[in-house]
C-alpha positions in Angstrom: 0.0 0.0 0.0 1.7 3.2 -1.2 1.4 6.5 0.7 2.3 9.9 -0.5 5.2 11.8 0.9 6.1 15.4 0.2 9.7 16.4 -0.4 10.7 20.1 0.0 14.0 21.4 -1.3 15.3 24.3 0.9 18.3 26.4 1.3 20.5 25.6 4.3 19.8 28.8 6.2 18.3 29.8 9.5 14.5 29.8 9.8 13.8 28.0 6.6 12.5 24.8 8.3 10.4 26.9 10.7 8.9 28.7 7.7 7.8 25.4 6.2 6.3 24.3 9.6 4.5 27.6 9.9 3.1 27.4 6.4 1.7 23.9 7.1 0.3 25.0 10.4 -1.5 27.9 8.7 -2.9 25.4 6.1 -4.1 23.2 9.0 -1.9 20.3 7.9 -0.3 18.1 10.6 3.2 16.7 10.2 3.1 13.0 11.0 6.8 12.4 10.5 9.7 14.0 8.8 13.3 13.4 7.8 15.9 16.2 7.0 19.0 15.5 5.0 21.4 18.3 4.2 24.5 19.3 2.4 26.4 22.6 2.8 24.1 24.5 0.6 20.6 22.9 0.6 18.5 20.3 2.3 15.7 18.0 1.5 12.8 17.7 4.0 10.8 14.5 3.5 7.4 14.5 5.3 4.3 12.5 5.7 1.5 14.8 6.5 -2.2 14.7 7.2 -3.1 16.0 3.7 -0.3 15.9 1.1 -2.3 17.7 -1.6 -3.2 20.6 0.7 0.4 20.7 1.9 1.8 20.7 -1.6 -0.5 23.6 -2.6 0.3 25.7 0.5 4.0 25.2 0.2 4.1 25.8 -3.5 2.1 29.0 -3.0 4.7 30.1 -0.4 7.5 29.7 -3.0 8.9 26.3 -2.1 9.8 23.5 -4.5 7.7 20.5 -3.6 7.6 17.0 -5.0 5.1 14.2 -4.1 6.5 10.7 -4.2 5.0 7.4 -3.3 6.6 5.6 -0.4 5.8 2.4 1.5 5.4 2.3 5.3 5.5 -0.9 7.3 5.2 -1.8 10.9 7.8 -3.8 12.7 8.3 -4.8 16.3 10.0 -2.0 18.3 12.8 -4.3 19.5 16.3 -5.2 18.6 16.2 -7.1 15.2 12.8 -5.7 14.1 14.3 -3.8 11.2 16.9 -6.5 10.4 14.1 -9.0 9.7 12.6 -6.6 7.1 16.0 -6.0 5.6 16.6 -9.7 5.2 13.3 -10.1 3.3 14.1 -7.2 1.0 17.7 -8.3 0.5 16.7 -11.9 -0.4 14.3 -10.5 -3.1 16.9 -8.1 -4.5 14.9 -5.0 -3.7 16.9 -1.8 -3.7 16.2 0.9 -1.0 16.7 4.4 -2.2 16.2 5.9 1.3 14.4 5.1 4.5 13.5 6.8 7.8 11.6 5.5 10.9 9.6 6.5 13.9 8.3 4.6 16.9 4.9 4.7 18.6 3.7 3.2 21.8 7.3 2.7 22.8 8.3 -0.9 23.1 5.5 -2.1 20.8 5.7 -1.0 17.2 7.9 1.1 14.9 7.0 2.4 11.5 9.6 2.2 8.7 9.1 4.4 5.7 10.9 3.3 2.5 11.4 4.6 -1.0 12.3 1.7 -3.2 13.5 1.5 -6.8 10.4 -0.8 -7.3 7.7 -0.1 -4.7 5.4 -2.7 -6.3 7.9 -5.5 -6.0 8.8 -4.5 -2.4 5.1 -4.5 -1.5 4.6 -8.0 -2.9 7.6 -9.3 -1.0 6.5 -7.8 2.3 2.8 -8.8 1.8 3.8 -12.4 1.1 5.8 -12.4 4.4 2.8 -11.1 6.3 4.3 -7.7 7.0 1.7 -5.0 7.6 1.9 -2.0 5.2 0.1 1.1 6.2 -2.1 3.5 4.3 -2.0 7.3 4.9 -4.9 7.2 7.5 -3.2 4.4 9.4 0.1 6.1 9.6 -1.5 9.3 10.8 -3.4 7.3 13.5 -0.2 5.5 14.5 1.5 8.8 15.4 -1.3 9.8 17.9 
């Protein structure tokens, strides 16, 4: 089950991330999870939000460069080896991971791993066949509450 993630390219300067957060707040869009990667000159903020289309429109209107990409989110046990089990499934199927980030909820119970694969459909089939729960956008928002 693919979900939509927004990616925002931003200059590596003070207050830029807070501007993005403020824009989303004013649009009444909640941030479920985010990842920030940077270089010396720019960064990429990847977010799963409560309404990706509303977020895209608000951020674009505010002058930001925004992309929407499909990602896959799965739940794993929040314990040592939880992610390793998923990685072994993906490795054995030859699935390439472009990037990933994670967040935990209900500490000690479950964690959510967000992946961008070179072939999301293949990864979803491998994970589904192994009984790994994939989340839709509503489920991932609920998991963060």
